[in-house]
C-alpha positions in Angstrom: 102.7 239.7 12.1 99.0 240.1 11.3 97.0 238.5 8.3 93.9 240.1 6.4 91.7 237.8 4.1 89.8 240.1 1.8 86.6 238.8 0.6 83.9 240.2 -1.7 81.2 242.7 -0.2 78.7 240.0 -0.7 80.3 237.9 2.3 79.8 241.2 4.8 79.0 238.6 7.6 81.8 236.6 7.1 83.9 240.0 6.8 83.2 240.7 10.4 85.9 238.2 11.7 89.1 239.5 13.2 91.3 238.4 10.2 88.8 239.2 7.5 88.2 242.3 5.5 85.4 243.3 2.8 86.9 244.6 -0.3 85.3 247.9 0.1 86.7 248.3 3.4 90.0 247.6 2.0 89.9 250.2 -0.7 88.7 252.7 2.2 91.7 252.0 4.2 94.2 252.1 1.2 93.2 255.6 0.2 93.1 257.0 3.7 96.0 259.0 4.5 98.0 258.7 7.8 98.7 255.4 9.7 97.2 252.1 8.2 95.9 249.1 9.9 97.6 247.2 7.1 101.2 248.3 7.9 103.4 245.1 8.8 100.6 242.7 7.8 100.2 240.4 5.0 97.1 240.9 2.9 95.5 238.0 0.8 92.6 238.0 -1.8 90.0 235.5 -0.7 86.7 234.2 -2.5 84.4 236.5 -4.7 86.9 239.0 -6.0 87.1 239.1 -9.9 90.4 239.7 -11.7 89.5 243.5 -12.1 88.9 243.9 -8.3 92.1 242.2 -7.6 94.3 244.2 -10.2 92.6 247.4 -9.0 93.4 246.9 -5.4 96.9 245.8 -6.0 97.7 248.9 -7.9 96.3 251.0 -4.9 98.3 249.1 -2.5 101.7 249.8 -4.6 100.4 253.4 -5.0 100.0 253.8 -1.2 103.3 252.2 -0.3 101.9 248.8 0.8 103.9 246.6 -1.5 105.3 244.5 1.1 102.1 243.9 2.8 100.7 242.8 -0.5 103.7 240.6 -1.7 101.3 237.5 -1.4 98.2 239.1 -2.4 97.1 236.6 -5.3 98.4 233.5 -3.3 94.9 232.0 -3.3 93.8 233.6 -6.5 96.3 233.0 -9.0 95.4 229.6 -10.5 94.2 229.8 -14.3 90.4 229.9 -14.5 89.0 227.0 -16.6 87.9 228.6 -19.9 84.6 228.1 -21.8 86.1 225.0 -23.8 86.6 223.3 -20.3 83.6 224.8 -18.2 81.2 225.4 -20.9 80.6 228.8 -19.7 80.3 231.9 -21.9 81.3 234.5 -18.9 84.2 234.2 -16.9 82.4 235.1 -13.7 80.2 232.1 -13.9 83.2 229.9 -14.0 83.8 228.4 -10.7 87.0 226.3 -10.9 90.6 226.5 -12.0 92.0 224.3 -15.0 92.0 220.8 -13.3 95.3 219.0 -13.0 96.0 215.3 -12.8 98.4 213.6 -10.1 100.5 210.5 -10.5 97.7 208.7 -8.4 94.9 209.3 -10.8 93.2 212.1 -8.9 92.2 215.3 -10.6 92.0 218.4 -8.7 91.0 222.0 -9.1 90.4 225.1 -7.0 87.2 226.5 -6.0 87.2 230.4 -7.6 84.1 232.2 -6.7 83.3 235.5 -8.4 80.6 237.7 -6.3 78.6 238.2 -9.7 78.2 234.5 -10.1 74.8 233.6 -11.7 74.2 231.5 -8.5 75.3 234.4 -6.1 73.4 237.2 -7.3 70.0 236.5 -5.4 70.6 233.9 -2.8 73.5 234.5 -0.2 72.6 233.7 3.4 74.9 233.8 6.6 78.5 233.3 6.2 78.6 230.3 4.3 79.0 229.4 0.4 75.5 228.2 -0.8 75.4 224.5 -1.4 74.1 224.9 -5.0 77.3 226.9 -5.6 79.5 223.8 -4.6 77.3 221.5 -6.9 77.7 223.7 -9.7 81.5 223.7 -9.2 81.6 219.8 -9.3 79.4 219.7 -12.3 82.1 222.1 -14.1 84.6 219.9 -12.7 83.1 216.8 -14.5 82.9 218.6 -17.7 86.6 220.1 -17.3 88.2 216.8 -16.5 86.4 214.9 -19.3 87.0 217.6 -21.8 90.8 217.7 -20.9 91.7 214.2 -20.3 89.3 211.6 -21.6 88.3 212.6 -25.2 91.7 211.9 -27.3 89.6 209.1 -29.1 86.2 210.6 -29.3 85.4 211.4 -33.0 82.4 214.0 -33.3 83.7 217.3 -32.8 80.5 218.8 -31.6 79.2 216.8 -28.5 76.5 217.0 -25.7 77.2 215.9 -22.1 74.3 214.1 -20.8 73.8 214.0 -17.2 72.0 210.4 -16.1 72.6 210.4 -12.3 73.8 212.8 -9.6 73.8 212.1 -5.7 74.8 214.8 -3.7 76.0 214.8 0.2 76.7 218.2 2.2 78.7 217.1 5.3 79.9 220.5 6.4 79.6 224.5 5.8 82.1 225.5 3.5 83.2 229.5 3.8 84.6 232.0 1.5 88.2 230.6 1.8 90.4 228.2 -0.2 88.8 224.9 -1.4 89.7 222.3 -3.7 87.7 219.9 -5.9 89.0 216.3 -6.0 87.8 214.1 -8.7 88.3 210.4 -9.1 87.2 208.4 -12.0 85.3 205.2 -11.2 84.4 204.0 -14.7 84.9 205.0 -18.3 83.6 203.1 -21.3 83.4 204.1 -25.0 80.8 201.4 -26.5 81.1 203.1 -30.1 83.0 206.2 -31.5 80.5 208.6 -30.7 79.7 207.8 -27.2 81.4 207.8 -23.9 80.0 206.7 -20.6 81.5 207.8 -17.3 81.1 207.3 -13.7 83.1 209.3 -11.2 83.0 210.8 -7.5 84.0 214.4 -6.5 84.4 215.6 -3.2 85.1 219.5 -2.3 87.7 220.0 0.3 88.3 223.0 2.8 91.0 222.9 5.3 91.5 219.2 6.3 87.8 217.8 6.0 85.5 217.1 2.9 82.6 219.5 3.1 80.5 218.1 -0.2 80.5 214.9 -2.0 79.0 214.3 -5.4 78.5 211.1 -7.2 77.8 211.2 -11.2 77.1 209.1 -14.0 77.0 210.8 -17.4 77.7 210.3 -21.1 79.1 212.4 -24.0 77.3 212.1 -27.1 77.4 213.2 -30.7 75.6 216.6 -30.6 73.8 216.1 -34.3 72.5 212.7 -33.3 71.2 213.7 -29.9 69.9 216.8 -31.5 67.5 214.8 -33.6 66.2 213.0 -30.7 65.8 216.1 -28.6 64.0 217.9 -31.3 61.5 214.8 -32.0 60.9 214.6 -28.0 60.3 218.3 -27.9 57.7 218.2 -30.6 55.9 215.4 -28.8 55.9 217.2 -25.5 54.7 220.3 -27.1 52.0 218.4 -29.0 50.7 216.7 -25.7 50.3 219.9 -23.9 48.8 221.7 -26.9 46.2 218.7 -27.3 45.6 218.9 -23.5 44.9 222.7 -23.7 42.6 222.0 -26.6 40.6 219.8 -24.8 40.3 222.0 -21.6 39.1 224.7 -24.0 36.9 222.4 -25.9 38.5 222.8 -29.0 38.9 220.3 -32.1 42.2 218.4 -32.4 44.9 219.8 -34.3 45.5 218.2 -37.8 49.1 217.6 -36.9 48.2 215.6 -33.8 49.8 212.6 -35.5 53.4 213.7 -34.5 52.6 212.1 -31.2 53.1 208.8 -32.8 56.1 209.4 -35.0 59.1 207.1 -33.7 61.7 208.8 -31.6 65.3 208.4 -33.2 67.4 205.9 -30.9 70.7 207.0 -29.4 
């Protein structure tokens, strides 16, 4: 019995492999009358397909008499996509992970779920592999989602910011448009005060039997209102500095509000 993995059209180079088929090729096969290359095979949705594409192909398969071939169609893509409150993304196509789960050993896991129209895949897709920046963004969403879901029960402020302090990345192998898992392990978590949580964690992206990417992070969760005041002051200071530099370059007189540069910055 053969197997076909169906990937988004953007992975056209990868789709040239023997057991892989692009989405457009699949639709063509399903609507072509006569003997089908899919007959007697199992067809599985791979990376890059959105829910609309997955559902559309499945309906076409049922209508064309391929129910048996598609009985495992969503085997790899059925996991629940992390929502906006976890991944901090408004558009579903920009979410790269499933809802994270925690096992008994303290390891948090989520599936990598790619959409071909993701913001990081629209203008940079070369070769057959998944771009490193996509994997890095998946890890960023992972630490947001794990923290939001599991580690903020005692956090008081309703509106909060995540502030990234440090991120180190290791790429050890190519990842391809096939199933992959993000594994998150908490190293340290402190809450020095009710409106501040400090976290250190490590993550790995696994595909098959190997780790393809590793990410170490340090970040903190802060009161959005308190951080907003500091951010606004720093923004004003940066703008004043650039405007003053431009005025000197253009030989203009100093602006009367230049004293904003000396105002104290709110502490965090």
